[in-house]
TORLUM-731268 format. One line per 4 residues: their letters; for each residue x, y, z of N, C-alpha, C. Coordinates in steps of 0.001 Angstrom, whole numbers, plus 500000, padded with zeros to 6 digits. Each point is the difference from the previous one (the first is absolute). Example, Ala and Ser with C-alpha at 12.3 -4.5 7.8 and 13.67 -1.06 7.14 Angstrom:
AS> 513190/494310/507800/499110/501190/500000/500900/501200/500000  499650/501050/499280/500820/501190/500060/499230/501090/500730
***
This chain:
MTRL> 292571/158400/253503/501101/499121/499563/500821/500717/498966  501239/499911/500047/500876/500642/499003/499898/499316/498697  500446/500638/498960/499978/499379/498639/500818/498710/500010  501110/499984/500781/500839/498763/500018/499270/498850/500675
LAML> 499397/500240/501119/499309/498969/500706/498849/499455/499181  499227/500932/499352/498871/499564/499157/500465/499200/498836  501119/500427/499362/500531/499308/498863/500430/498597/500388  500675/499884/501079/500538/498685/500443/498849/499067/500378
AAIV> 498967/500535/500657/498852/499155/500348/499348/499439/498749  499831/500853/498996/499377/499585/498731/500856/498970/499281  501286/500289/499961/500943/499095/499262/500074/498660/500569  500334/499955/501346/500232/498750/500648/498734/499191/500083
GLVG> 498884/500679/500143/498688/499290/500111/499642/499248/498724  500550/500437/498872/499649/499355/498743/500944/498856/499637  501020/499826/500779/500995/498960/499709/499440/498722/500538  500053/498933/499200/499510/498695/500412/500902/499339/500961
PVEA> 499614/498813/500602/500744/499323/500989/501390/499592/499385  501018/500110/500777/501339/499586/499600/500650/499223/501113  501059/499296/499646/500665/499199/501024/500739/500936/500997  500058/499580/501242/500604/500788/501034/501545/500051/499727
RSLD> 500556/501206/500259/501438/500169/499914/500610/499754/501422  500934/499133/500064/500559/499626/501298/501124/500925/500452  500220/500036/501252/501149/500755/500571/501266/499390/499462  500080/498677/499916/501187/499358/499495/500300/500414/498552
AIRS> 498933/500125/499200/500202/500435/498619/500523/501399/499901  499491/500895/500834/500492/501387/499984/501444/500061/500420  500362/499245/501036/501396/500003/500466/500901/499335/498973  499517/498993/499287/500779/499333/498973/500276/500958/498855
LGQL> 499013/500787/499605/500182/500960/498961/500746/501237/500456  499942/500223/501336/500717/501163/500553/499287/501334/499748  498688/499916/499748/499249/501183/499666/498561/499961/500584  499584/501167/500456/498634/500188/500435/499380/501014/499044
GLCA> 498928/499617/499345/499387/500866/498996/498952/500889/500590  500101/501286/499737/499046/501000/500460/499297/500613/498826  498664/500001/499996/499229/500656/498936/499673/501426/500499  500258/500975/499135/499718/501386/500304/499776/500747/498729
HPNS> 499318/501162/500133/499747/500866/498866/501258/500904/499782  500417/500199/498791/501258/500688/499721/499939/501508/500179  498804/500541/500147/499907/501482/500080/498922/500339/501012  500268/499736/501250/498937/500228/501029/500556/500469/501318
LPFA> 500982/500936/499963/500536/500525/501205/498858/500649/500849  500016/499826/501332/501142/499474/500802/500054/498484/500105  499133/499282/499303/499938/498537/500161/501227/499372/499301  500210/500272/498711/501127/499415/499280/500307/500833/498766
SKAG> 501249/499876/499548/500376/500676/498758/501136/499260/499345  499827/499728/498708/501082/499286/499239/501221/500903/499874  499810/501309/500016/501138/500925/499908/500911/499832/501163  499511/499650/501174/500821/499653/501116/500567/501131/500817
DPPG> 499505/501222/499764/500541/501161/500764/498910/500969/500413  499341/499731/501101/500155/498869/500917/499258/498770/499468  500276/498785/500551/499431/498811/499481/498534/499780/500456  499582/500636/501043/498674/499763/500541/500025/499060/501188
FQVE> 499065/500169/500918/500071/499189/501235/499722/498553/499775  499182/499664/498955/499746/498596/499734/501311/499285/499579  500806/500685/499183/501262/499410/499538/500922/499862/501186  500105/501017/500841/500890/499950/501168/499526/498906/501014
MGQA> 498740/499829/500131/499471/498917/500824/500352/498656/499388  499877/499876/498686/500344/498785/499339/501486/499632/500174  500863/501008/499920/501412/499780/500191/500269/499534/501434  499381/500623/500942/500218/499610/501427/499494/498583/500206
LARE> 498880/499645/499451/499472/498679/500163/500873/498948/499346  500512/500307/498805/500899/499050/499313/501242/499781/500792  500550/501076/500601/501217/499827/500828/499708/499086/501187  498853/500126/500572/499635/499143/501135/499920/498549/499568
LGVA> 499593/499751/498773/499844/498627/499468/501331/499482/499440  501015/500891/499927/501291/499550/499535/500062/499902/498466  499175/500815/499293/500033/499957/498525/499985/501445/499460  500133/500123/498687/499912/501308/499338/498555/500297/499631
LRLD> 499702/501243/499776/498667/500400/499558/499970/500145/498501  499008/499330/499367/499729/500186/498595/498742/500833/499825  500088/501091/499282/498863/500864/499780/499247/499631/498730  498725/499723/500111/499147/499626/498894/499035/501178/499799
WIIT> 500274/500827/499004/499187/501194/499743/498766/499637/499259  498853/500304/500525/498695/499646/499373/499139/501206/499833  499229/500049/498901/499077/501062/499750/498606/499409/499681  499998/498908/499282/498730/499384/499606/499869/498608/500612
MYQL> 498812/499439/499944/499739/498674/500552/500795/498940/499302  500288/500183/498726/500727/498953/499213/501447/499911/500450  500566/501054/500473/501408/499990/500431/500170/499177/501271  499027/499989/500892/500131/499265/501219/500082/498507/499728
RAAG> 499272/499556/499036/500008/498542/499657/501397/499566/499647  500771/500844/499371/501327/499609/499526/501108/500430/501009  499635/500877/500965/501017/500561/500861/500568/498978/500972  499157/499128/500554/500429/499012/500906/500510/500553/501340
CDVV> 499399/501099/500452/500511/500628/501253/499463/499206/501197  500651/500244/501114/499659/499246/501240/499197/500889/500976  500270/501277/500054/499352/500866/500991/499529/501285/499404  498994/500598/500632/499535/501309/499651/499822/500778/501316
MDVI> 500512/501209/500039/499980/500800/501197/498681/500788/500103  499669/500368/501224/498866/500849/500301/498675/499471/499498  499733/498762/500387/498770/499323/499705/498965/500235/501066  498769/500216/499627/498946/500171/500994/499818/498686/500757
ADPE> 500118/500032/501291/499933/498819/500811/498533/499795/500475  499190/499556/499015/498568/499839/500289/499594/498647/499378  499196/499230/500719/499583/498683/499466/499390/500068/498614  499129/500983/499815/499388/500138/498702/500965/500340/498908
AQGE> 500929/500919/500315/501036/500340/498989/500886/498791/499720  500304/499237/501039/500838/498799/499765/499268/499007/499105  498694/499892/500169/499255/499085/499124/500005/500476/498556  499937/501256/499769/500006/500520/498668/501364/499865/499289
TRLK> 501071/500241/500778/501305/500015/499439/500737/498667/499998  499537/499087/500849/500619/498722/500245/501411/500162/500634  500301/501171/500500/501276/500200/500707/499895/499475/501412  501078/499388/500473/500143/499641/501384/500740/501202/500673
TTRP> 499576/500386/501118/500633/501204/500623/500573/499698/501351  500988/500873/500333/500559/499970/501343/499041/500673/500953  500367/500015/501247/499240/500823/500948/500134/501464/499587  498987/500824/500180/500081/501381/499641/501073/500705/500770
YYHS> 500641/500995/499390/501023/500739/500686/499762/501483/500041  498964/500507/499288/499584/501362/500253/498585/500199/499526  499416/501130/500350/498596/500333/499728/499959/501194/499027  499145/499912/499024/499893/501099/499041/498529/500106/499567
GVAL> 499860/500709/498900/498620/500182/499497/499941/501212/499113  498809/500603/499893/499831/501234/499202/499877/501159/500947  500903/500926/499820/500010/501228/500856/499549/501187/499130  499751/501125/500672/499708/501219/499304/501155/500948/500064
AVPA> 500541/500377/498845/501035/501009/499960/499245/501332/499818  500338/501017/500834/499369/501284/499921/501032/501085/500108  499705/501203/499576/500924/501156/500208/500246/500202/501480  501133/500561/500353/500366/500212/501378/498924/500885/500741
ASKL> 499447/500900/499281/499020/500878/500631/498566/499464/500024  499782/498853/499413/498648/499421/499951/499415/499753/501368  498672/500152/500128/499352/499733/501285/499498/498546/500076  500189/499224/498942/499584/498581/500015/500832/499194/500981
TSFA> 499331/499237/500836/500700/499150/500984/499588/498504/499954  499039/499726/499107/499520/498621/499896/499235/499821/498738  499760/498765/499583/499186/499676/498873/498580/500538/500210  499545/499986/501254/498641/500434/500294/499825/501477/499613
GLDR> 501067/500757/499911/499896/501398/499650/499807/500288/498550  500086/498989/499162/499751/500205/498577/498555/500250/499756  499722/500948/499093/498586/500276/499664/499922/500485/498578  498829/500565/499632/499806/500401/498637/500865/501200/499552
TTKV> 500654/500630/500939/500869/501156/499691/501465/499623/499860  500352/498725/500243/501392/499594/499926/500190/499026/498837  500812/500417/499030/500294/499120/498889/501247/499161/500347  499858/498705/499809/501021/499057/500392/500607/499301/498774
GVQV> 501298/500005/499896/500690/499243/498914/500055/498517/500373  499588/499157/499094/499975/498545/500240/500611/499270/498827  500541/498807/500265/500546/499209/498875/498825/499348/499302  500061/500006/498663/498906/499459/499193/499797/498508/500332
GSVA> 498752/499619/500224/499667/498610/500253/500309/499486/501422  500377/500886/500876/500423/499570/501335/498793/499883/500891  500145/499222/501097/498914/499874/501027/499746/501370/500606  501054/500798/500259/499826/501344/500518/499141/500841/499117
AMLI> 500168/499908/498681/499228/500796/499093/498516/499617/500061  499698/498735/500175/498613/499543/500111/499384/500491/501284  500735/499791/501155/499399/500324/501281/499817/501461/500195  500954/500797/499547/499896/501469/500154/498871/500529/499135
SQRH> 499849/499453/498785/498879/500439/499127/498672/499630/500611  499889/498834/500640/498758/499581/500662/499555/500978/501073  500951/500746/500567/499717/500977/501010/499630/501369/499397  499847/500008/498681/499620/501174/499218/501051/501129/500166
VPTS> 501277/499562/500103/501135/500958/500045/500512/500104/498578  500171/501190/499499/500526/500083/498604/501405/499468/499909  500325/499342/498919/501324/499416/499827/500566/500392/498598  501314/499884/499977/500730/500201/498756/500915/498784/499835
TFGF> 499914/499275/498868/500711/498771/499885/501351/500172/499361  500977/499177/500442/501382/500067/499503/500508/498559/499712  500910/499907/499073/500577/498642/499749/500934/499539/501033  500722/500955/500631/501018/499673/500985/499865/500962/501239
EIDS> 500412/499544/501111/499877/500792/501200/500879/501264/499964  501162/499895/499359/500877/501130/499887/499290/501127/499234  499165/499628/499047/499255/501063/499232/499029/500750/500879  499330/499228/500920/499028/500662/500883/500762/500882/500990
LDAL> 501167/499591/500428/500799/500834/500973/500504/501277/499275  500357/499910/498729/500418/501220/499296/498765/500913/499827  498817/499430/499737/498805/500805/499861/499655/500715/501311  500254/499266/501123/499749/500573/501308/500946/501221/500205
ANHE> 501277/499748/499684/501000/501088/500180/499666/501243/499141  499334/499720/498844/499648/501098/499099/498649/500588/500247  499375/499591/501184/498744/500559/500457/498821/499623/499057  500135/498902/499291/498902/499594/499120/498933/499135/500712
IDAA> 500398/499434/501122/499101/499171/500772/500235/500379/501524  499089/499541/500868/500092/500329/501408/500711/498917/500820  499982/498788/499487/500650/498871/500729/500279/498931/498934  500901/499094/500396/500356/498875/499089/500022/498707/500839
AVTP> 499233/498992/499514/499946/498715/500692/501191/499161/499503  500983/499832/500883/501246/499340/499576/500494/499113/501160  500942/499168/499677/500643/499199/501085/500967/500868/500779  500195/499713/501267/500989/500781/500799/501391/499949/499380
ANAA> 500358/498865/499397/501344/499868/499430/500218/501008/498883  499031/500167/499127/500140/500913/498886/499992/501419/500491  499187/500324/501021/499953/501342/500527/501284/500335/500688  500564/499044/500745/501242/500275/500730/501145/500240/499055
YYNQ> 500072/499168/498971/501054/500192/498993/499856/501289/499220  498744/500351/499754/499751/501285/499311/500570/501190/500839  499725/499954/501292/500538/501050/500887/501476/500007/500023  500618/498823/499949/501456/499923/500034/500634/500564/498701
THPD> 499331/499741/498878/500543/500445/498717/499474/501391/499537  498958/500471/500684/499419/501333/499663/499869/500809/501296  501087/500319/500675/499884/500707/501293/499348/501363/499891  500020/500577/498835/499381/501328/499858/498456/499868/499731
KAVR> 499569/498754/499828/498564/499761/499774/499435/498962/500991  500583/499924/501193/499631/498970/500947/498521/500032/500334  499411/498833/500125/498575/499869/500341/499898/499457/501431  498818/500219/500594/499712/499436/501325/499184/498707/499781
LVAP> 500242/499049/500808/499374/498666/499813/498920/499815/501089  498795/499670/499522/498944/499576/500920/500030/498466/499975  500197/499364/501104/500254/498567/500086/498821/499191/499405  500276/498785/499535/498936/499115/499518/498903/499808/501023
DDSE> 498781/499900/499502/498849/499880/500891/499752/498497/500328  500376/499575/501245/499830/498601/500321/498563/499578/500162  499088/500955/500018/498551/499632/500119/499468/499512/498653  500785/500238/498962/499591/499524/498627/501004/498892/499620
ASLT> 499503/498754/500151/500908/498815/499845/500637/499944/498604  499260/500458/498990/500494/499934/498638/501164/500938/499694  500192/500964/500879/501028/501023/499797/501224/499808/500895  500076/498942/500786/501163/499736/500829/500364/498531/499897
WNVA> 501258/499710/500179/500472/498581/499938/501386/499858/500678  500275/498786/500384/501315/499639/500463/500809/499535/498764  501305/500075/500095/500923/499740/498868/500960/498908/500369  500259/499119/499074/500949/498833/500204/500824/499801/498742
IGMV> 500901/499035/500107/500746/499535/498813/499186/498844/499406  499768/500068/498734/499306/498906/499250/500959/499027/499346  499708/498747/500106/500818/498965/499390/499165/499343/498903  500576/499991/498777/499224/499526/498846/499701/498510/500034
RPDE> 500970/499216/500264/499801/498538/500055/500962/499322/500924  499933/500194/501295/500997/499502/500912/499708/498595/500474  501030/499274/500333/499763/498801/500810/500068/500404/501482  499718/499076/500910/499913/500361/501419/501368/500508/500504
ALRE> 501101/499415/499522/501279/500458/500455/500257/501427/499609  499612/500378/498789/500197/501381/499572/499117/500951/500781  498778/499634/500231/499087/500806/500814/500624/500288/501366  500524/498976/500624/500533/500166/501333/501261/500823/499955
AVEA> 500863/499810/498959/501226/500802/499898/499733/501455/499758  499028/500306/499148/499654/501401/499737/499409/500632/501259  499141/499260/500705/499403/500506/501232/501070/500341/501031  500954/499064/500164/501055/500169/500997/500929/501184/499575
SLAR> 500300/500120/498711/500844/501073/499475/499376/501344/500263  498663/500108/499700/499325/501263/500251/499984/500329/501430  499830/499060/500913/500043/500258/501424/501328/500580/500445  501066/499436/499441/501378/500540/500349/500193/501365/499455
LRAD> 499520/500271/498804/500155/501288/499396/499200/501095/500743  498869/499615/500546/499206/500904/500840/500695/500233/501358  500506/498926/500559/500601/500099/501334/501250/500893/499997  500847/499952/498964/501187/500805/499971/499815/501379/499402
GTVE> 498769/500358/499670/499707/501371/499469/500179/500161/498535  500364/498932/499284/500253/500096/498547/498765/500505/499245  498860/499396/500334/498751/500365/499303/499703/501454/500121  500038/500509/501234/499700/501407/500220/500987/500925/499303
RIYS> 501278/499617/500010/501008/500825/499348/499768/500072/498479  499642/498889/499444/499757/499993/498550/498902/500941/499625  498849/499881/500704/498840/500897/499662/500309/501434/500320  500741/500217/501068/500212/501395/500432/500890/500743/498939
RYGI> 500760/499297/499200/500767/500642/498976/499075/500631/498956  498787/499593/499941/499037/500563/499080/499014/500916/500724  500331/500366/501219/499156/500915/500761/498809/499354/500684  499961/498693/500008/498851/499220/500488/500224/499529/501459
VLQA> 499052/500300/500826/499951/499482/501401/498987/498909/500056  500404/498795/500273/499111/498859/499997/499073/499981/501232  498762/499616/499766/499054/499872/501110/499868/498512/500316  499894/499666/501292/499892/498578/500379/498758/499359/499468
PK> 500049/498681/499683/498796/499300/499458/498893/500108/501036  498772/499945/499510/498829/500011/500897/499136/498771/499763
***
């Protein structure tokens, strides 16, 4: 899980029950609120150059609903309580995750997980190839860190995935456990240090997931409107175009 997904799961999960926000209320205000981290490219960036695919997705969704997008920048759990946002992008579409976060989700629209970034010349082709001779960069406190350590594979912990990718490029580690989105964007922004991606291991359920749009407190009309809007954005290629601007090729949900 990326730092953004983990943060949002923890934040939203600690928020108590609140009244549902209706589609009529959003249209009356003329705004759809999106919660995002201000410094988490390729996901989102307050600097806005580029804005991140979550912001671009929010803008497209707001247009479909006939309103403007309001960005609610959050870093800590306390900020979400005051932010009053309506949607969160790139939510894990899993019943257990939904229970923890209290988010209502759309149907999943792509598949992701934890992949292995390796040097172009590496002989690694799967998670099964990791052994005591391969040091893997992992995000501190992540599920990947726990599972890889349980296999007695040496790890090096990092606060952010970009740090592990830089360590990989500097030959400090043999592989980095990262999301495909972060690896793809790293390759786009560091063409001279491009890594090869070993796809997420679908045999390990904890390391793969489908992704959806999360709604913080929708009424039924809003749920239906967001679902229908996402379907249109997928059908006309908007979703794929947004992610492709960050070097990301979406995989179909599984």
